[in-house]
N, C-alpha and C positions, 0 to 999 in steps of 0.2 A: 624521543617520545616513546611512551610505553606501547608495547605491541599487543594486538588483539588476535586471539586464536579461536577457531571454531573447534569445540570439543570433539565433534564427530570426525574431524579431519586431521587432528593432531595426534601424534603418537605419545604414549606415556613417557618415552625418553625425552621428548621435547618439553614436557611439563616438569619432569623431575630432573633438573639440571644441577643437582647438588652432589658434592663429593667431599668427604671428610679427610681424605688422605693428605698427609703432610708431604711437602717436597723433601727430597733426600737430604738437602743441606740443612733443613730444619731438624730432621732426625739426628744428624751428626752433631749439630750445635747443642741440642738438648742432652744427648748422651754425655757430651763433654762437661756440661754444666752440672749435671747430676753427680757425676763421678767426682768433680772438683769439690762440690759442697760436702759430699760424703767424706772426703779426705781432709778438708781444711775448715769445715764448719763456719763459724762466725766470720772468720777472716775472709773466706770466699764471698760471703754475703755482703760484707762491707766493700769489698773490691768491685763486685757487680753493681752495687748501688752507685758507686762513683762512675763506673763505665757506662751503664745504661740509663741511669736517672740523673746523673750529674750531681749527686748528693754526697757530701763528705760527712760520714758518720763516725762517731766515736763508739757508739753502741747501737745494736739493732733493736733494743728494747724501748718501747714507748714508756716514758716515765709518768708517775702520778701527777707531777707538775704540768706536763704537757696535756694530760687529760683535763686537769682543772682549768688550764688556760683555754682549751678548746671550748669548754662550756661557756666561758665568759665571752669568747669571740663569736659564738654562734647566736644568730638572731633568736631572741626568746620566743617569738611567735613560731619560728621554724621548729624549735624544740617542742613546742606544744603540738605542732603538726606531727612530728616524729612520734610523740607519745600517743597521740590518737591513732595513728597508723599502726603502731606497735600493739595497742590493745585490740584493734580489729584483727590483726594477724594472730595474736594469742587466742582470741575467742574462737576463731576458725580452727586453729590447729589443736586446741584442747580437745575438740570433739574427735580427733583422730587417735587418741590414746586408747590402747587395747587393754582389756582385762585378762589376767591369766585364766586359762581354761583347764578344768579337771573333771573327769567323769569316771564312774565305776559301773559300767554296764554289765559286767560279769562278776560272779562271786570270787573274791580274793584278788581282784585285779583293779589297779588304779592307774589311769593314763591321763596325761595332760600336757600342757604347754605353758611355759613361763616366758615373760618378756623381761629382758635386762638391758638397760642402756649401755651403749659403748662408753668407755671411760674418758677418752680424749677425742675431740673433733677439731679439725683444722678448717678454717673458713678463709678462702681466698677472695679478696675484694680488689677489683681492678683499679688502677690509678690512671696516670696519663692525662689526656686533655679534658676528661670529664670525671666528676666524682659521683659515686653511686651509693649514697647512704641507704637507698632502698634495698640494695643487695645485702647490706649488713643486717637489716631487720629480717629479711626473708630467709636468710641462711642461718642466722644465729638463734632466732626464737624457737623454731621447731626442735633444735638440739636442746635448748634449755628446757622446753616442755617435756621432752623425752627423758630428761634426768641426767644428761651428760654433765659430768662434774668439772671438766676442764675444757674450755672453748678457747682455742688459740686462733687469732685472726692475723693474717699477713696482708700487707698493702704497701705499695712503694711510697717512699718519701719524695717530696719535691726537691728542687735544687737547693732550697734553704735547709734541707735535712729534716723537715717537719712533715707530718701527715696532715692532709687537708682537715681543718677543724670540724667540718660537718660530718666527716667519716668517724672521727673520734667521738663526737657527740652521739651519733647513732649507735656506736659500739657501747657506750655507757647506758643508753636507753635500753638496748637489747640485752645487756648483761654479759659482755665478753670478759673473760678472766685474764687474758694476756694478749698484747698487741705487738706485732713484730714489723719493723720497717724493712720489708723485702717484697719484691715483685717478680713476675716472670717465672721461668722454669726453676730458677734458684730457690724461690719461695716454696714451690711444690716439693723440691728435693729436701729442703730443710724440714718441712712438715712430715715427710715420709720417713726420713732417716735420723732426724734430730741433729742438733748442734749443741755447742756449749750453753746457748741461751734458749734455743727452741726445743721443746719436748717433741719426741716422735709421737705422732697421733695415730689413731686407729682408722680414721676416715677423713678424706679431704673433699670439701664441697665448694662450689662457687665457680662463676664463669671467668673466662679469660681469653686471650688471643691464641693464635695457633701454637705458640711456644708453650703456653700454659696447658692447652688441651693435649698437646703431644706429651708433655711431662706427666700429666695425670695418667695418660694411657701407659706410659713407661713404668710408673711406680705401682700400678694396679697389681695386686697380688701381695706386695709388701704391705699395702694398706688398701682399704676399700675407697671407692670414689663414687660420687653421685652419678655422673654421666660425662660423656665426651660431647661438650656443647659446640655446635657450629654457629654460624652467623644468625642473627635475629630474623624471625619470619612472622609475617602476618598474612592471613587469608580472610578476606571479607566476602561473605556469602550474602548477596543482596538481590532483591527483586526490583522491579521497575518503579516501586513506590518510594524508593530511597532518595534522599537528597544527595546529589552527586558531589556537592562541596564537602559534605560530611565524610563521605566515602573516601574522597581524595585525601582529606586531612588525616584520616585514620591510616591509610596506606603510607603516607609520608611519616607518620609517627614512628614507624620501624625503619623506613628507608634512611632516615637521618642517623641511625646508629652506626652504619658501616657500609662501605661500598659493596661488600659482599652480601648485605642483607637482602631478603626476598620479600617483596610486597605483591600480593596476588589478589585480584578481584575475580570471583566466579559469579556469574549472573545469567539469568534467562532472558535478559532484556538488552538487545543491541542498542536502543536509544540511551540507556543508562551507561553502557560501556563507552559509547562515544562521548557522552557528557563528562564522565569521569576522566577520560583521556584529555579532554580540554581543560578540565579543572586542575589537573596535575600541572599542566603547563602554566596556569595562572598562579598557582600557589608556590611552586618551586622557587621562583625568584624572591619570595618573601622570607625564605629561610636563611638564617646565618650559616647553616651547614649545607647550603645549596649544592656545592660541588659533590659532597658525599652522597646526598640524597638523589641527585640527578644520575650519578653513576649507578647507584643501586637500582633505580627505576628503569633506566635504559638497558642495563646489562642483565639484571635478574628479575625485574618486574614483569608482570604479564596480566592480561585480562583474558579470561576464558569464558566464552559465551556458549551456553547450552540451549537446547530447545525447550527444556522445562526444569522445574526445581528438583525433580527426581534425579535427573542426570547431573544437576549441579551438586547434589549430595554425593553422587558417585565420584565426581571430581575431587571433592573435599576429602573423602576417605582415601582416595588414591594419593593425594598430596600429603596427607597426615601432618597438618601444620602445627607449629608451636603455639601460635595464637589464632583462634578462630572467632570471628565476629559473625553472628547470625543477625543481619540487619533486615528483619522483616517485622510485620505487625504481629505475627503469631509465632515467635521463635520457639516456644515450648513444643509446638506441633512437630518441628523438625528435629528436636533434641534426641529423641529415641533412635533416629536414623544415623546419627553421627557416631561412627565407630572409632575413628582415629583423629585425635586432637589433644594437644597438651592442656590448654585452658580454653574454655568456651564462654564467650561474652554474648548474652542473650538480649536482643532488642536494639532499638535505634538510639537508646539513651545510655549505652554502655561502651564507651570508647575503651580501647585496650589500655590506655594510660591509667584508667581507674583501677585496673587489676595490678598494674605495675607498682603502684605506690600505696594504695589506701584500702581497698575493699576487704582484704583478708586472705583469700586463697594465695598460694605461693606463686611467685613469678619466675622461679627457677624451673624451667620446663624443658621437655625433650624437643630437640631440633632435628633437622635434616631427615625427616621421615621416621625418626625413632619413636614417635608417638604411636606407631603400630604395635609396639611391644613394651613401652616404658611409660613412666608416670611423672607428674610433678614432684619436686622435693616435698617431703612430708616428715612427720614425726617417725614414721616407719623407717626412714633412712638412718635413724640414730639409735635403733634398738635391735637386739638380736633375739631370736626365738630359740629356745631350747625345749625339746620334748623330754618328758620323763615317763618312766615305766616302773610299776611295782606289781609283782606277783607274789602271793604267799606260796608256801610249799605245796599246798593242795592244788592250787591253780596251775603251778608249773608241772606237777605230776600228770595232770590231765592232758597236757599237750606235749609232753617230753618226746614221745615217739614220733609225732608229726614233725617237730622241729628238727630232731636228729635225722629223720629221713630226708628232709629238705636239704640239710647240710651235706649229707652223703651224696645226694644226687648232683651237688655242685662240686664233689670231690674234695670236700673240706672236712676231714675226719676229726681234726681237733675241735672244730666248731661243734660237731655232733657230741663228742666226748664231754665237752664242757657242760652239756645238759645232762647226759645220762650218768655221769660220775656221781651226781648228787643222789642217785637212787640205787647205786650198786650194792651198798651194804644191806639194803632191804631185800634184795634178790638172793643174797647168799644164805 
């Protein structure tokens, strides 16, 4: 059963029981896989597919024939759903596109900033027991809108050597340019360093297990990454007017992801806390993934009770959740007070699943408290910013002595001379 805590009597450490560190053996395994892929390329990917996924592959490349077959195999109504969701995602992310900036506030000086898309992006899509076409849409579409010219997706094949058709259908709806049958740390290594078939990319995005997360951390610097994602999280901020059955269902929507997932209720109502506690016990046996959800709820779930909503907001900002539901009648009144959250769901009619699949904002979100300093995946993740400077001769002459003096005070004579040399002939 989920535990109930008094916010005034519990320490921050008891509330924040999250740790992103990988076990030493995970680090060693990932290091070995990365080096192996760097050395052997496609051969290593094919071998790992057989070892980890039970898939006998002749090639790691998904063919056009497989893509065409996937569209035939996928329910036409679901393809329509994918297309509707994709349009919602595009509509939201188009509004994130920045315009180049330029200004000339001083005579003879032009300053500015230009945005350039990265050339190649790698998108990792998990496989295993569940297929996540939503991840394809959420991670590919912002890259496409940013102007990335080559989007390479990696996802593990099943035992039959094929990728789940709904994943391939989503990839075609989203606009992926190349799909590779590879999962785990080996896929991350291939995207970072390239193989005979897989191009080395500039940035890798997408969620994955501890091996994927560790591999992304290891290759950071060679390539950029979106974030080191931990287990899924939801925090429901609710008052006594909420339906406990709805709150329990929303908590379980994340608990069913993973035994390490975190589902938290913060409320100023002890009656609601007790009612939700009972509702969880009623609803858990109804879930096909009951064992996973129950472990999550009993190990990482919690209900935090506060004396008022002001303290409840304090708890939210301390936890800095991936998903935050504000289940009150006036959610916009609390919105300005929320400082730390990945994605915020406002009101009693906005379950987290709406954002996962359909509404438009991105569902690739900061976890493990990193919402204190990071943001959801966006178009910004796929562009670079370059500043530019122009001075005409007269403008440089006006500031040459100050620039040279600045350089000399830092002991950098060559810096200073690179400015003053341009005016030496005039002084002679």
